[in-house]
Phi, psi and omega in degrees: 000148182296327185287347181246005180292156182298315182296322178296314180301314183292317179298320178296318180294320179298317181296312180296324178298316180296316179297318180298315182291324176301313183296312183290319181291320181296321179299316180287320183293327180284344188303307181301320181290321179296315180295324183282309188274324184267316184260351173072032178289133185275169182293326189303324181235027183296315182299314181295314182294314180297317179294319181296324176302313180294320183293314179300317179298319181291323178299316179294320179298323180298333181290339185239341190295323178293317179295323179295322178297314178294322180296326180295336176292337184261320184250353181105159182281321188298314180302321179292322179298315178298315178299323179298318177298318181294319178295318178298320178297319178296320178298318178296320178296322179296321179298325181301326185252024185298319181291314181297316180292319178299319179294318183291329183263354182083007177259163178281160176297330179296320179297316179295323178294324172306312181298318180298318180292328175298315179297317178299320180295321176299320176296317181296322182286347173268340184270298192296315179302323181291327176295317179297314182295320178298320178296325175290323178296320184289335187258175171238177187298333183283326182243009187298314182297317181292317181293319179291330176290328174298318177298318178298325180295326177289324176293324176296321176300318177299317179296317179300316181299321179297305188283324183277334184241298188295325180284357174273345186279331181302328181287346179259320185241355181095171184282319187302314179299328180288323175296320177299318178300322180294324176297317178296323181297325177298320177294321178296317179299319179298317180296315180297315182296320182290331183269332191251332188261146176226159175267142183242345180265132178304141181285146179288133183262337182278182180296161179301140183298144182275169176296332181297321180297314179297318179298319180297320178294320178297320180292322186281329188246102179297331179294321178292323176300317179296322178297320180293320178297317179298318179296320181302321186258358185235338187295336178272356186298313183294313179298318181294320180300310180296316183294308187285329175289320177298316176301315182303313182287318182298317184269358173261353189302315183301328183289339180245013175074031178245155174279164178299323179294319178296321180295316179297321178295319178297313179299319178298322179293317179299310181295323179294317179294321176295325177298332175299322176295318178301316180293319183292331184260353185296319178294321178299326178295329175299320177292319179299316180300318179290320187281314184267342182104155184295315182293319179296326178296319177297314183299313182293315181298317179295322180293317181294310181293325177300318177297321179295317179298318180293327177293336178296340178290347178272353183282132175255312179247117183293351179268355180291150178295337180303333182303329183298331183291302179295324180296325177293320177296319178300313181296317182298317182284328187291333179300311180293323182293323180281328184281310190299315179300321179296318180296319179300312183297315181291323178300320191250020176238135176304147184309315187282358178245003184300318181300315181295316182291320177293327175298317178296321178297319180290327174298316179300314178297324178295321177298317177296321179297317179300315180300313183297316183290319180294309180294316180297319179296317179295317179292326177301318183281324189262328182255311181155165184297336182282340189299316179301324180293326178295315180298315180296319180299315178299317178299319179297317180295319179297319179293323176301318179292319179297318180295321176299317179296318179299319180296329181288325184267353183285128182267319180291144178295141182276141178285000000 
């Protein structure tokens, strides 16, 4: 049947991946502008508040993301994916009425927006992991890296569309209509996922896997340990880059005679153009992962992105053209860093346990994201806008060195 052919499955997954990334990226990209223009958050504590919004949302997501991964082994990936889109749409709708609800309940609009971002984060943690697991389910060990890199290229396309196009619209129509569009986009994503995607891996019939099973696999497989370490130190890189660079431009705008909307549009354009590089190289990274090996891809990617983050410490004016150089290095390295750990985990985990293991990987990445955002937000306010990039850069270089060491002591040949 056409609806079950391999090409149909992949094309459907690519489409849903792009829609998912547009929705999730737009929610995060609008945050600094929404807090500044709609809720009136001042410059003095902008870094801390913006980071705390992300951290609170991530903490709540960590409470459920592992369970959702294990649950997907039992009920399938698609039902959870559809539910995630619906929850994300509700979160965007809640943000629209944050001031009104805050006034009616005696709470501030910022508190209600915190709640809205938590709901959006819950939706995201149900969406993105299931897309990754589905791409692993659809592929085999020989083409998994290339197929998963194709999926990554579609997510990169979604990010580019957000920053290069959608983030240009608030200065013309305002912030509120764009938030409304994101709520509508969540409903569209739910409809597409329910109509186009199917599960191909048999559902697990036994009880949900225990932590002991995951622990045993981690002890037995040094490659999976390296994947978890990479996730811990890299999963927050993309979110932190977008958040802190957007903050830097929005709150630097007055010094260069620009409005906050113009600054957000400029930052969106920079990130969007750099995202074109990410999209253009994502398929190539699939070949690199297959040719050089999963661990080498992590090592190289971390080294490249680490150099880019450290170069951001040389930036004085975020509107300077020099910014394109380090941002391009960050984008180039992050594709391999995000792809290879997922491929390693899916390669070395039994089919019926992939959801549980990917859930554990995402929890690990979430912990790293919280650390990066909390430390980065505090450093943004107390040291300077360049400080979060310096911390991330050092972390990337250290992980690159650890992965090299792991590859040296690993005895089984790497796939």
